[in-house]
N, C-alpha and C positions, 0 to 999 in steps of 0.2 A: 710614581707611576704604577706601582705594583697593585694599587687599588683600582685601576682604571677598569679592568674587566669586571669587577665586583659591582662598581657603579653603573657600567653599561647593562649589566644583567638586570638590575633593578629598574632601570629605565625601560628596557624592553618589556619587562613584566608589566610595568604601568601602561605602556602603550598598548600591549595585547589587550589588557582589561578595558582600556578606553575605546579600542577598535571594536570589541565584542559588544560593548554598551552601545557604541554609535550604530552598529548593524542592528541591533535589536530595536533601537529608538527609530530607525529609519522605517523597518517593517511595521512597527506599531503606528507611526505617522500615516504611512500608507492605509493601513487598516482603518485608522481613525478618519481619514478622509472620505474614505468609501462609506463608511457607516454614517456619516453625516450627510453625504449625497443621497443616500438611501431614505434616511429620515425626511430630507426635504420633498423628494419625490412622493413619499408616502402621504405627507400633509397636503400636498397639492391634489392628491387623489382622495382626500378625505378618509384614508385608511389609518384611523387613529391608533389601533392596536399595533399595526405594523411600524408606525412612526414611533411609538413609545418603546417598542423592542429595539429598534436601532438607535434611538437615542440612549437607552440604557447601555447598550453596547459602547457607544461613543464615550459615555461617562466613565465607564471602567477603563477604556484605553487612555483616556486622558489623565485619569488618576494614577495609572501605571507608569505614564511618561513622567509625570512629576516625580514620583517616588524613586524610579529608576535613575533619574538624571538629577537628582537632589544633590549628590556629591560631584556632579560635573556641570556646573553652571554654564561653561562654554558650550557644551552640547545642548543643554536646555533652552539656551537663548540663540541657538543657531537657527538660520532661516527656514529649514524644513520642519523644525519642532514647532516654532511660532506659527507657520503656515497652517499646519494641521490643527493647532489649537485655535486659529482664527476660524477655520471651517467649523469647528465644534461650537464656537460662540455664535458664529452666523446661523447655524442650524438651529440651536437652541433658542435664539431670539426670534427667527423665523416662525419656528412651530407655536411659540408662545403667543406671537401677535396675531397669527392666523386663527388660533383657536381661542382668542379672547382670555388667554392667561396672564398673570403677572409677569412683567418683564424680568428676566433673570439679572442678577447683579454680577459684576466680575469676581467677588468673592464667592459667590455660590457656585460660580462656573470654575473657579480656580484658575483664572487667567489674568495676566497682567494688563493694566490699563491700556496701553497701545494696541495690544491684541484685541481687546474687547471692542474698542472703538472702531477698529477696522472691520471686525465682524459685524458690527453694527451698521457700519456703511454699506457693506456688501449685502445686508439683508434688505436693503431698499430695493435692489434689483429683483429679489424674490417676491416682495410685496407688489411691485409692478406685475410680475407674472400672475399673481393672485387676481389683481384687478382685471387684467385682460381675460382671464378665464370666466370671471363674473360677468364682464361686459359682453362676452360671446352670447349670453342668454338674455341680453338686454339691460338696461340701466338698472342699478340697484344701490341702495343706500350703503350696502356693505362695501362697495367699491369706494365710496366717499370716506367710510371709515378707515379703510387701508391707507387711503390718501393722506388722512389726517395723521396717521402713524408716521408716514413718510415725512410729512412736514415737520413733525415733532422731532424726528431723528436729525433732519437737516439743520433745525435750529439750534440743536446742541452741537453738532459737528463743526458748524461754521464758527463757533465761539473757541474752538480749541486751535487757536492761532500760536502754535509752537513750532520750533524747528523740526524738519523732518527726522533729524537724528533722535529727537525725543518721542515724537508720535509715530516713527516708522512708515512715512509716506502718507500720512492721513489726508494731507491737503489735496493730493491727486484723487483720492478716493472720494472726497467731499465735492469736488468739482464734477465726478462722474455721477454721483448721487443727484446733484442739483439738475443735470441734464435729464436723468432719468424721471425725476419727479415732474419736471416741465412737460415733458412728452406724455407722460401718464395724466396730468391735468387736462391736456388737449384731448386725449382720448376720451376721458370721462364727460368733458363738456360737450363734445361731438355727440357721444351717446345720449346725454340727457336732452340735448336740442332735438335730436332726432326722435326721441320718445315724445317730447312735447308737441312737435310737428304733427306726428302720427295721431295723437289724441286730438288735436285741434281738427285735423281733417276728418276723423271719425265723428266728432260732435257735430261738424258741419253738414256731412252726409246725412245724419240723422234728423237734422232740423229741416232739410229741403223737402218740399212736398212730393210725394210719389217717389222717394228716393230708392224704394226697394224695387220699382218697376222702371227705373231709368233705363232708357235705351240709348245706344251710342248715337252721338250726333252725326246725321247724315250730311255730306259735304253738299253745298249749293253750287250746281253747275249752271253757269251763265247759258242763256239761250243763244242760239246763232240767229242773228237778224235775217239770214237768208230763209230760215224755216218758217219765219212768220209770213213771208211773201209767198 
């Protein structure tokens, strides 16, 4: 028992180091999440330089998290760390697809596979946002292109039929993605049909004789029989 205090001191020193590392990781995770949110906002605004700056910051923070927690796998695989890295994956995927860039791989981003797939699933929501921004100005093939990305993502996610303990809750995210895709498909279809109808009416008005000088149709008021008498 005379060694108990020596053992306790070593344990306290180790706990002090882990606590300091955890506090630093929490701050980095918050900063990483913020940088990713700003990058996504910038890409929706077509602010490419701003987007790249925030993505660069996010990349450095993600690399710092991995290196700082290399000796503490329990902290690296903790929920707050992987959630921040999921946001990094989502931002990187979203920015790449919106800007017609190659899709980044898990190895390129330095994230584990469940984190990458969950980030991929959440990118579907950002692609819907992009589609709606496009449709505000009328139907466009770019919206169809983004919908194609969403379909491709879902077709992969739905094949990952593994326990949630392996995929970190991917099944629920896949169901959410399917709902988002179907709503987006309906929005695009409605916009496309509206544009087709508008074009048809425009062509019809041009074919009518004297269409430029058409006057509103005056209502026909029936005569009162008593007036004829």
